[in-house]
C-alpha angles and dihedrals in degrees: 000000000000116000093243092052091046091051091049090051092050092050091050092050093048095055097085091049096050094039091058111100139182120268122250121292108253097180092117091054089046090054090050090052091051090054092048092050093048090059095054123108116273095014116133102174140356126200125189134202116183125181115196118233117263130192110299093001130084129232118267128216120190123181130185115196118190111201134188110272091238094048111143125247088245091057093048093047090051091054092048096048093044090054093043092051089054093045089053095045121026092019099039107144092026128100110256126196128175127184118194110194120199108172107293093349128090131193110194124195119199121191134172122152086338124191100192121115115243090240091059091048088050090053090051091051092049090049090051090053090055089059098049094085089064094077139278102353137183113190114191107199105195126193097164118106093346099150098180118081131285081036094221126100129179125211112201122202119183123188125209121201097220113080101220140107091238092055092050095047093044090054091046092053092047091050094050091049092051101035108018091119096058107116129218096024144115128207135217131174122194136177119235103329142341090294096055133086111310141177125178147143135221091227127030120324127331107268127234092267092056092046091051091048091049091055092050093048091050095050119104098005122156115265110282094016118124139186126222115198114195092171142335091288103027113079137156125200114201119193128186128229113286099041107122124236089242091056093047094048092048090052092048090051091054092045094050090051089054095044098049129201110039090206089071097039137102106195127164132186115203123192136153086264095059144278128298119193137196108193118176091322096316108114132196120187122196120234097250130097092268093050091049092051092047090050091050093050103034111024090093089071093053125094091208131014133201131165140182094273121068114267 
């Protein structure tokens, strides 16, 4: 190709890139929304973080609304729908996030190019309020990329103070009894924090098979070790410092026997040394003593193996 033709081709190809431009600055509208929210019933404080659009990336509006702990469901729903209306109108095409804080509880609304009707978002917010009395709750009300009508889906996470399997499963059973008929939701119960015991499902409540498996996985663990079950085939084992590589590998052997075909499995082992993963047959082993022992004992079941050191 002649240089002149090549140059012409490069210029032509670059036009779409250079013609792309950032969206409009909606910081003024974001400020107006903050003022409107601050005047609503039950609202104690509103903070705003707005990021202006840049080329190839949308604007981002994040609001945190602290409400009185005894705020009514009607007041909370009004805050949610007011924010959602603005996200869907003035801030359409921008990423919208709203946190409503009521004591230890949080209702989070996520919106980006949402398709849900405001009435359905209001129903989801009211449903979340009905769950708050169950304990420390985070309700993630999502309207982004929810393809199934009504295009809004709520992920519930409840935290129990006692770090035990019994406490987690008791809370799970109580929740299902009280809220098992709530549609378009998933449920997760964890102990203490994100690194404690956990059982949850991507849709509805964990079924009896997952609960039974969780109990078997949790049995006989070293002191301080925990299991987090995100589904029937998605499990994390977390072990504290002091657990030997032999103990960890023996536990992993027992877990893999319970979980079945590694090709369908997402299984992680977390330790202070690092994280080893077995994802649908692809295995990564960290560079510590535990990772080395797991690789020695379990790499034969992997379709592909990598580790922290170059092969």
